[in-house]
C-alpha positions, 0 to 999 in steps of 0.5 A, a space after each residue: 897424596 899431598 905429601 907425595 906431590 907437593 909443589 916443591 916435589 912436583 917442580 923437582 921431579 919435572 926438572 930432573 926428568 927434563 935434564 935426564 939423558 935422552 938416550 939409554 946405554 944399549 948395554 943396560 936393560 930398559 928400566 921400568 916399574 909396575 906402579 899401583 896400589 895394594 890389592 889391585 892384582 899387581 903381583 899377578 901382573 908381575 908374575 906374567 911379565 917375569 915369565 917373558 924371556 926378555 923381562 926380569 921382575 923384582 917384587 915389592 923392593 920398597 915394601 915399608 916393612 920389608 926385611 930380608 929377601 922378597 918371597 916372590 920373583 927376583 934373583 934370590 940375592 937382592 934384599 928389600 931396600 930396608 935391609 940393603 940400607 941398613 947394611 950400607 949404613 944409610 943415614 938420614 941425610 939427603 946425600 947419604 940417601 941419594 948415594 945408597 939409592 943410586 947404588 941399590 938401583 944400579 944392582 936392580 937394573 944391572 945387565 943380566 944375560 938375555 934380559 932387555 928390560 928389568 922392573 920392580 913393583 912400587 906402591 903409591 904408599 911407598 913413595 912419600 917415605 923415600 921420594 928421592 926414588 922418583 928422582 932416580 927413576 926420572 934420571 934413568 928415564 924409567 918407564 912406568 906400567 901403571 896398573 889400576 882397578 876400576 872396581 874400588 869396592 873390590 879393592 876395599 873388600 880385598 884389603 879387609 879380607 887380607 886383614 882378616 885372613 892374615 895373608 895376601 896371596 896363596 899359591 896353594 891349590 887347596 880352596 881358601 876359606 871365604 870370609 864374611 865382612 862387616 863393612 863401615 860404609 863411611 870408611 869404604 866411601 872415604 877409601 874409594 874417594 882417596 884412591 880415585 884422587 890418587 889415580 888421577 894425581 899419579 897420571 897427571 904427575 907422570 905425564 907432566 914429568 915426561 915419564 913414559 906410561 902405559 896404563 892397564 886395568 885389572 878388570 880388562 886383564 882378568 877378562 882377556 889376558 892377551 891385554 898383557 901384550 900392551 905392556 910387553 909391547 910398551 917395553 919393546 918386545 913381541 908377546 909370547 904365549 901367556 902362562 897360567 898365574 901361580 897365584 889363586 884368586 882369594 875372593 870367589 863369592 858375590 858381594 852380597 854373600 861376602 858383605 854381612 851388612 850388604 843392604 846398609 852398604 848399598 844404601 850408602 853407595 846409592 847416588 855416589 860414583 861407586 854405586 855401580 861397583 857393588 854387585 859387580 866383581 
């Protein structure tokens, strides 16, 4: 996380936000991002927001390995940033990156008929590679829908199951084969501690930069989809009837059936801030 918000970057982000125009052009949609970490339910949230008639969503445009066109949501024409940057001959210098990023975000946030807010999904891990993105978002006074998942054991298991299955999402109605995982307890602990720090760091830096933030929790949304209304109102709209998500939940088994070495993991987590996350999914 230090690579994302070292002292120089903190100061630059705050200074940029302070000098940004106070008012947006009414002819352009409200810019925003859905900020999260992998395996937190962000694709599900993006699909729900995209279903609102006044909100337009792009997928994970700054995916580190993204190439060509995104598969989920979007306009079917705007490619991943990697592809766009190659086409527009972005060099390694600060000025070249600044120019191409500005032009790319102009395309992302351009006016569209009937659309009053436009956003895309952004992962924590994508920011260090191209930190200027945060400066551009601050200049535009972009809003931030910050999605977190309280149960970090679930996040870790979802990550490992994805690695074993070879895919992250499924729109197929057919049942997905459930996987059993042998977990390295030390790796799980280190992962949970890192994500805890990242959640706290992003909250602090977004607030210090003066970027408007709405925080949603995956568990609350899954239990009551009307909680999505918080994000819709944050963007300035009245809620509409919620549609059923197209994605299906891949992990449907209890932890003790999903984890091969469940007892070992339980012993390791005992006495830590994460022990109550085991067995609750």
